[in-house]
C-alpha positions as CSV (number, residue, x, y, z in Angstrom):
1,M,64.4,28.4,-97.3
2,T,66.9,25.4,-97.4
3,A,68.8,24.5,-94.6
4,K,72.2,26.0,-96.8
5,M,70.5,29.4,-96.9
6,A,69.8,29.2,-93.6
7,A,74.1,28.8,-92.7
8,S,74.6,31.9,-95.0
9,I,72.5,33.7,-93.3
10,V,73.7,33.2,-89.7
11,E,77.1,32.5,-90.6
12,H,78.8,34.7,-87.9
13,G,77.3,37.8,-85.8
14,E,74.9,38.6,-83.3
15,D,72.1,36.2,-82.4
16,A,73.7,33.4,-85.0
17,F,72.5,30.3,-83.0
18,R,69.1,32.0,-82.3
19,K,68.5,32.1,-85.6
20,L,69.5,28.9,-86.6
21,F,68.0,27.1,-83.5
22,K,64.2,28.8,-84.5
23,F,65.2,27.6,-88.1
24,Y,65.1,24.1,-87.2
25,K,62.5,24.9,-84.5
26,R,59.7,25.9,-87.2
27,R,56.5,23.5,-87.8
28,N,55.0,25.2,-91.2
29,P,57.0,25.0,-93.5
30,P,59.2,22.2,-92.0
31,P,62.9,22.7,-91.6
32,D,65.1,21.1,-94.2
33,F,67.3,18.6,-91.9
34,S,70.4,17.9,-95.5
35,E,73.0,19.7,-93.5
36,V,72.5,18.3,-90.1
37,I,75.3,15.7,-89.5
38,N,74.0,12.0,-89.2
39,F,76.7,10.3,-87.1
40,S,75.0,6.9,-88.2
41,K,76.0,7.8,-92.0
42,P,78.7,10.2,-91.6
43,C,79.7,11.7,-94.9
44,N,81.0,14.9,-93.6
45,D,84.2,16.8,-93.6
46,K,83.8,17.9,-90.0
47,V,83.6,14.6,-89.0
48,F,86.9,12.3,-87.8
49,A,86.8,9.3,-86.7
50,F,87.7,8.8,-82.6
51,E,90.0,6.2,-81.5
52,L,88.8,5.0,-77.8
53,N,90.9,3.2,-75.2
54,S,89.4,0.0,-74.3
55,T,92.3,-1.5,-72.6
56,P,90.8,-0.7,-68.9
57,I,87.6,-2.2,-69.6
58,S,86.9,-5.8,-70.3
59,E,84.6,-7.1,-72.6
60,E,82.3,-8.6,-69.6
61,D,82.1,-5.4,-67.6
62,V,80.8,-3.1,-70.2
63,S,78.5,-5.8,-71.2
64,K,77.3,-6.1,-67.5
65,A,75.9,-2.2,-68.6
66,G,74.2,-3.3,-71.8
67,L,77.2,-2.3,-73.9
68,Q,79.2,-3.7,-76.8
69,P,82.7,-4.4,-76.4
70,V,84.5,-0.7,-77.0
71,K,86.7,-2.0,-79.8
72,D,83.4,-2.4,-81.7
73,W,82.2,1.4,-80.9
74,R,81.7,3.9,-83.5
75,A,83.1,7.2,-81.5
76,F,83.8,10.1,-84.3
77,G,84.9,14.0,-83.1
78,L,84.4,16.9,-85.4
79,H,87.5,19.4,-86.3
80,G,87.0,22.6,-84.6
81,Y,85.6,21.1,-81.1
82,P,88.4,18.9,-79.5
83,G,87.0,17.5,-76.4
84,F,83.4,16.8,-78.2
85,I,83.2,12.9,-78.4
86,F,80.2,11.7,-80.2
87,I,79.7,7.8,-80.0
88,S,76.9,6.5,-82.3
89,N,74.8,3.9,-80.5
90,P,77.5,1.5,-78.8
91,F,74.3,-0.6,-76.5
92,L,73.8,-3.8,-76.9
93,P,70.7,-5.3,-78.8
94,G,67.6,-5.2,-76.2
95,S,69.9,-3.3,-73.5
96,Q,68.3,0.4,-74.3
97,Q,65.0,-1.2,-73.0
98,Y,66.1,-1.7,-69.7
99,W,67.4,1.8,-69.2
100,V,64.2,3.4,-71.2
101,K,62.3,1.4,-67.9
102,Q,64.8,3.0,-65.6
103,C,64.1,6.1,-66.9
104,L,60.6,6.2,-66.8
105,K,59.5,4.0,-64.1
106,I,62.6,3.8,-61.6
107,Y,64.2,7.2,-61.6
108,P,60.9,9.4,-61.1
109,Q,60.4,7.5,-57.9
110,K,60.8,9.0,-54.5
111,P,63.7,10.2,-53.0
112,N,64.4,11.7,-56.6
113,V,63.0,14.6,-57.3
114,C,61.1,15.9,-60.4
115,N,59.1,18.8,-61.8
116,L,55.8,17.8,-60.6
117,D,57.5,18.0,-57.0
118,M,56.9,21.8,-57.6
119,H,53.2,22.1,-57.3
120,M,52.3,18.8,-56.1
121,S,52.3,16.9,-52.7
122,S,55.1,14.2,-52.2
123,V,51.8,12.1,-51.8
124,E,50.6,12.8,-55.3
125,T,53.9,12.4,-56.9
126,E,55.1,9.2,-55.2
127,N,54.2,7.0,-57.9
128,I,54.0,8.0,-61.1
129,W,54.8,5.5,-63.2
130,G,51.9,3.2,-60.9
131,K,49.3,6.3,-61.2
132,S,49.8,6.2,-64.9
133,I,49.7,2.9,-66.4
134,D,46.1,2.1,-66.0
135,V,44.9,5.4,-68.2
136,I,47.7,5.0,-70.4
137,Q,46.7,1.4,-71.2
138,R,43.1,2.9,-72.1
139,K,44.8,5.5,-74.6
140,G,46.8,2.2,-76.3
141,C,42.7,1.7,-76.8
142,G,42.2,4.8,-78.4
143,K,40.1,6.2,-75.6
144,R,40.4,9.9,-74.8
145,E,41.9,10.6,-71.3
146,P,43.6,13.8,-69.6
147,K,47.6,13.5,-69.0
148,T,49.1,10.8,-66.9
149,L,51.3,12.1,-64.7
150,L,54.3,10.3,-66.3
151,E,53.3,12.4,-69.9
152,K,53.2,15.6,-67.8
153,L,57.0,14.5,-65.9
154,R,59.3,17.2,-67.3
155,W,62.4,16.1,-65.3
156,V,64.0,14.2,-62.6
157,T,67.3,15.2,-60.8
158,L,69.7,12.1,-59.2
159,G,72.5,12.3,-56.7
160,Y,73.1,15.9,-55.7
161,H,69.8,17.5,-56.9
162,Y,70.5,20.7,-58.9
163,D,68.1,24.0,-57.4
164,W,66.7,25.3,-60.5
165,N,66.2,28.6,-58.6
166,S,70.0,29.6,-57.2
167,K,71.6,26.9,-60.1
168,T,73.5,25.5,-58.0
169,Y,74.2,21.6,-56.0
170,S,74.4,21.8,-52.4
171,P,75.0,18.6,-50.2
172,D,72.3,19.2,-48.1
173,H,70.2,18.3,-51.0
174,Y,71.5,14.7,-52.2
175,T,70.2,11.2,-52.4
176,P,72.3,8.2,-53.3
177,F,73.0,8.0,-57.2
178,P,71.9,4.9,-59.0
179,K,74.4,2.2,-58.7
180,E,73.9,0.7,-62.4
181,L,74.1,4.3,-63.9
182,H,77.0,5.3,-61.7
183,S,78.8,2.1,-63.5
184,L,77.2,2.3,-67.2
185,S,78.9,6.1,-66.9
186,H,82.2,5.4,-65.4
187,K,82.9,2.4,-68.2
188,V,81.9,5.3,-71.0
189,A,84.3,8.1,-69.3
190,A,87.1,5.7,-68.9
191,A,86.6,4.5,-72.6
192,C,86.8,8.4,-73.7
193,G,89.8,8.7,-71.3
194,F,88.8,9.8,-68.2
195,P,89.0,6.7,-65.7
196,G,88.8,8.3,-62.4
197,F,85.2,10.0,-63.3
198,N,82.8,10.0,-60.6
199,A,79.2,9.9,-61.7
200,E,78.0,12.4,-58.4
201,A,74.6,14.3,-60.4
202,G,72.0,13.5,-63.2
203,I,69.5,15.3,-64.6
204,L,66.8,13.4,-66.8
205,N,65.0,15.5,-69.4
206,Y,61.5,13.9,-70.8
207,Y,61.2,15.3,-74.1
208,R,57.4,15.5,-76.2
209,S,56.9,16.0,-79.6
210,D,56.9,20.2,-79.7
211,S,59.7,20.1,-76.8
212,S,62.8,22.3,-77.1
213,L,65.9,23.1,-75.3
214,G,66.9,26.7,-74.8
215,I,70.9,27.9,-75.6
216,H,72.6,27.2,-72.6
217,V,75.9,26.3,-71.1
218,D,76.5,23.9,-68.3
219,E,78.4,25.4,-65.6
220,S,77.2,24.9,-62.1
221,E,79.5,21.9,-61.4
222,L,82.2,23.4,-59.1
223,D,85.0,21.2,-61.6
224,H,84.7,21.2,-65.0
225,T,87.9,19.1,-65.7
226,P,85.6,15.9,-65.9
227,P,83.4,15.3,-68.9
228,L,79.5,15.9,-69.2
229,L,77.9,12.5,-70.6
230,S,74.9,12.5,-72.6
231,F,72.5,9.6,-73.1
232,S,70.0,9.9,-76.1
233,F,66.4,7.2,-76.0
234,G,63.5,7.4,-77.9
235,Q,62.4,9.4,-81.0
236,T,65.5,11.4,-82.7
237,A,66.5,15.3,-81.7
238,V,68.4,17.9,-83.9
239,F,71.3,18.9,-81.6
240,L,73.0,22.0,-81.5
241,L,76.7,23.0,-80.9
242,G,78.0,26.4,-80.8
243,G,81.2,28.0,-79.3
244,T,82.0,29.6,-76.1
245,K,80.5,33.3,-77.3
246,R,76.4,33.2,-78.1
247,D,77.1,34.7,-81.1
248,D,78.9,31.6,-82.3
249,R,77.3,30.0,-85.2
250,P,76.8,26.3,-84.0
251,T,76.9,22.7,-85.8
252,A,73.8,20.7,-86.3
253,M,73.9,16.9,-85.5
254,F,71.2,14.1,-85.0
255,M,71.0,12.5,-82.0
256,N,69.4,9.0,-82.2
257,S,68.1,6.7,-79.9
258,G,71.6,4.9,-78.2
259,D,73.9,7.7,-79.0
260,I,76.2,9.2,-76.2
261,M,77.6,12.5,-76.1
262,V,80.8,13.5,-74.2
263,M,81.6,17.1,-73.5
264,S,85.2,17.3,-72.7
265,G,88.2,19.9,-72.1
266,P,87.5,22.9,-74.1
267,S,84.5,21.7,-75.5
268,R,82.9,21.2,-71.6
269,L,81.4,25.1,-71.8
270,L,80.3,25.8,-75.4
271,Y,76.9,26.7,-75.9
272,H,74.6,24.3,-76.9
273,A,70.5,23.9,-77.4
274,V,68.0,21.1,-78.7
275,P,65.7,22.9,-81.3
276,C,63.3,20.1,-82.2
277,I,62.3,16.7,-81.9
278,V,62.5,15.0,-85.7
279,P,59.1,13.4,-86.4
280,A,59.4,9.7,-86.8
281,P,58.9,8.4,-90.2
282,A,55.3,7.0,-91.6
283,G,54.6,4.1,-90.6
284,N,57.7,3.5,-87.8
285,T,56.8,4.6,-84.6
286,L,59.8,3.5,-82.8
287,P,63.7,3.5,-83.8
288,P,64.3,-0.3,-85.1
289,C,66.8,-0.6,-81.8
290,L,64.2,0.0,-79.7
291,G,62.3,-3.1,-80.6
292,Q,65.0,-5.4,-80.3
293,R,64.5,-7.7,-76.8
294,L,68.0,-8.6,-74.8
295,E,69.8,-11.6,-76.6
296,T,71.4,-12.9,-73.2
297,E,71.2,-12.1,-69.5
298,A,73.6,-13.3,-67.4
299,K,72.9,-13.6,-63.8
300,G,74.7,-10.5,-61.8
301,D,74.3,-7.9,-64.7
302,Y,72.8,-4.9,-64.0
303,I,70.9,-5.5,-67.5
304,Q,67.7,-7.4,-67.1
305,S,64.6,-8.3,-69.5
306,V,61.3,-5.8,-69.4
307,P,58.4,-7.4,-68.5
308,E,56.2,-7.2,-71.8
309,E,53.6,-5.1,-69.5
310,D,55.8,-2.3,-68.6
311,W,57.6,-2.0,-72.3
312,D,54.1,-1.9,-73.7
313,V,53.7,1.1,-71.5
314,C,57.3,2.7,-72.4
315,S,56.8,2.2,-76.1
316,W,53.7,3.7,-76.1
317,Y,55.4,6.4,-74.4
318,L,58.7,6.6,-76.5
319,Q,56.3,6.8,-80.1
320,T,56.0,10.7,-79.5
321,S,59.1,11.3,-77.0
322,R,62.4,11.4,-76.2
323,V,64.5,10.8,-72.9
324,N,67.9,12.3,-72.6
325,V,70.1,11.3,-69.4
326,T,73.4,13.8,-68.3
327,V,75.7,12.7,-65.9
328,R,77.9,15.1,-64.1
329,Q,80.6,15.0,-61.6
330,V,80.1,17.7,-59.6
331,L,83.3,17.9,-57.2
332,A,87.0,17.6,-58.0
333,T,88.4,14.2,-56.1
334,G,88.7,15.9,-52.5
335,Q,87.0,19.0,-53.1
336,T,84.1,19.9,-50.8
337,F,81.7,22.6,-51.2
338,P,82.1,25.9,-50.2
339,S,79.8,27.5,-47.7
340,S,78.2,30.3,-50.0
341,Q,77.6,28.7,-53.6
342,A,79.5,30.9,-56.3
343,S,78.7,28.9,-59.4
344,H,76.0,29.0,-61.9
345,L,74.3,28.0,-65.0
346,T,74.2,30.4,-68.1
347,T,71.1,30.0,-69.5
348,D,68.8,31.6,-72.7
349,S,65.2,30.8,-71.2
350,C,63.8,32.6,-74.7
351,E,62.3,29.2,-75.6
352,K,59.2,27.9,-74.0
353,S,58.4,24.2,-73.3
354,E,55.0,22.9,-74.0
355,E,53.2,24.5,-70.6
356,G,55.4,27.7,-70.5
357,T,52.8,30.0,-70.8
358,Q,50.9,28.2,-67.7
359,K,51.4,30.2,-63.9
360,N,54.9,31.0,-62.5
361,N,55.1,27.9,-60.4
362,K,54.3,25.9,-63.3
363,R,57.0,27.3,-65.3
364,K,59.6,26.4,-62.6
365,S,58.8,23.1,-62.5
366,E,59.5,22.6,-66.3
367,S,62.8,24.4,-66.0
368,G,65.0,21.1,-67.2
369,Y,64.0,22.3,-70.4
370,E,66.8,25.2,-69.8
371,R,69.6,22.6,-69.3
372,D,70.5,19.4,-71.4
373,A,73.4,18.3,-73.1
């Protein structure tokens, strides 16, 4: 079945989103990606150029976060999706390596919370990177070894830690949000017209080659006026963006390494999902942009060169994986948490993650695959 045939079948009506989700998720035969929008080579009548606001941000400021000057960013919108902004890899050459290292080595560290904490002691999950690298290096030499903690990582939460059971945030479950990620998020939001954005919560999702993300809406934040920011690193994924109703037919697009998505305004509460990770082309296991090294390193910048031994581990991991970082503002300026949380996340957990058939406590530990952007 071709993509156009699939589109005609699910044009509208009950389960339209689910059917297209399953079309792109299937493995045998592999799906036809001809109808998926590729913003790195935009040639679709749904796509239009989006004008960003470069006035409030200096070139020096954005470079400190590893970004090109805003005037050089390639930003797009989609007809029918007001408030949705897609920025095609605005990162400076080499700077993605820094952010990948943060996601794999730094952000999973305590006091941040990860899926492994659901069924392992804090001592066991204290140094995920350190407890994994020796085994990974042996795997890189072709030896068969058991899965490392890094390979078992499914999600990490930052700032206000999302509670997967109550589907809420709490002032009692908070750790300081990473300054460098706050800076990156603030600059991207400002360029998109949200200069007051305050990064308060982050969810990192770690996708293996057979992972997917179920159909859902991100609505647990108490204020939906600020945008939701999404940063993608590693292998390419197919992202489905639907409507305000579950049965609205979605639009499919590729998310390549370095791409940023902003969901704001009417698009902030749209259904979306990630049905699949696209297999890397033969002989090209890493996207070329990830092979670039940092050209310059100014004193005082957040972005620093990644040691070669660290990047060897990161690049091995990314050969079959993708990392997605979503950043949110939970509260409006001056707003406080209610005594009784009433906000919830609407999800469709019909799609299981890699180990979704294991025991209930393991399933809860991987519930990050029900959230993403």
